[in-house]
N, C-alpha and C positions, 0 to 999 in steps of 0.2 A: 235320608232326607236332610237331617240337621247338618251333617258334614258337608253336603253339597251346597247348602245354603250359606254356611260359614265360609267356604272357599270362594263362592261367587261374591259374597259381601266383602271379603278381604281383597279380592281382585279389583272390585269397584273402588274401594277406599284407596288402595295403593296406586291405581291408575288415574286418579283425579288430577294430580299435579306433580310433575317431575321437573325439577329445575335442571338446567344445563350446567355442566361443570367444564370450565375451560382450563386446560393444564398446559403449563409452559415449563420447560426444563432449563435448569441452570447447572453448568458443570465447569470445571476449571481445567484449562489446558494451556500449553505454551506452544506458540508457533515460532519457528526460527527461519528467518528469511536471509539467505546468503546469495550475494550477487558478485561474481568475479567477471572482470572484463579487462581487456587490453585496449588502451587508447593511445593513438599516435599523436604526439604533441610536437609542435615546431620548437626547435631549440637552436640557438646560435652558438657555434663554437669558433674559436679563433685558431686559424691555421697559419703556421709559419710559412713565409715565402721562401722558396728554394734559393740557395746561394747563387749569386750571379757575378760575373766578372767581365771586364771590358778593358781594352788597352788601346792606346794611340801613340804613334811616334810622329812628332812634329818638330820643326825647327824651333830654336829657343826664342825667336821673336813672335811666335804665334801663341794663342791661348788654347789650352787643352780643355775640352768639355767631354765628360763621360757620364753615362746614366745607366743604372740598372733598375730592376723592378722596385726597389725600396730606397735607393739613394741617388744623389746627384753630386757630381764632383767637378770643380773648376780649378785649374792650375795655370799659373803664368809666371814669367820671369820678368823682374823689373829691378834695375840698378844692381845687377849681379846677384839678386836673391830670388829664391823660388818661393812663390806664394801658392798655397793650396787650400781650398775650401771644400769641405765634405758635409753634405746635408742629407738627413733622412727625409723621405717623403712623409706625407701626413699619416698614412696608415702603414705601420711596419708589419702588422698582422692583418690578414684578410679575414673578415667575418664570413662564415659559410653557414647557411641554414640547412639543417638536416631534420628528418623525422625520427624522433626518439620514442620507442615503445614504452608505455608506462602501465603497470598493472594496478588496477583499482580493485580493492576488496571492500565490500560493503556487507555488514552483518547487523541484523536487527532482530531482537527478541521481542515478541508480543505475547502478552498474557491475555488469554481469552477466558472469560468467566461466564458460565451459564448457570442460572439458578432455576430450581423447580418452583414455580409459582402456581398455586391453585387458587382460582378466583371463581366465585359463584356469580353467574350472570343471569339475571332474570330477563327473559325476552318477552316483551309485550307485543302481541300481535292480534289482530282482529281474527276471531274464530269464523270458520266457514259455516254455512247453514247446516251441513251434515254434522259437524262437530257440535254445534249448538243442540241439534236434535238428539244426538247420542247422550249429551250431558243431561238433557231434560229427562230422558229415559232413565238415566242413572239416578237422578233425584227422585223420580217416581219409585224406583226400586228401594231407595233408602227410606222413603216415607212408608212404603208398604212393609218393609222389614221392621221399622219402628212400631207400626200399628200391630203387626203380628206378634212381636215381643210383648207389647202392652196387653194384648188379648190373652196370651199364654200366662202372663204373670197374674192377670186379674182372675183367670180360671183357677189358678193354683191357690190363691189366697181367698177366694170367695166361694 
């Protein structure tokens, strides 16, 4: 009888209030982000103009004019002398736009840290009627147990 009473009393005392424990973990790890990609970018290169030639046969009283892709020439005879002018055009090289592949390599290390955090959280919540009733029964048992112990002690010493 005494062992059963002690077990019931211990269960009532232990079951009165249990706080909730919230656990969070923290650990250390490293994440490596690697991104490889190929991007095509516009690039301008200069291309040489192919060789060009031209010729004309004219009488000495006429002016000779020749033109290629990159040059102009004018020749004439005056007072028994041959005059000749040769000019390059504005663009001796022709710009050409091409798509050039370019490899992009991106690497990033990130350190992730997780800590274990234990925090006691008291949750205040209104008790339901059933919970209030069970608690009042528990208080009654506690009072009855205290009276019973006082009665036993008084019989022992009186």
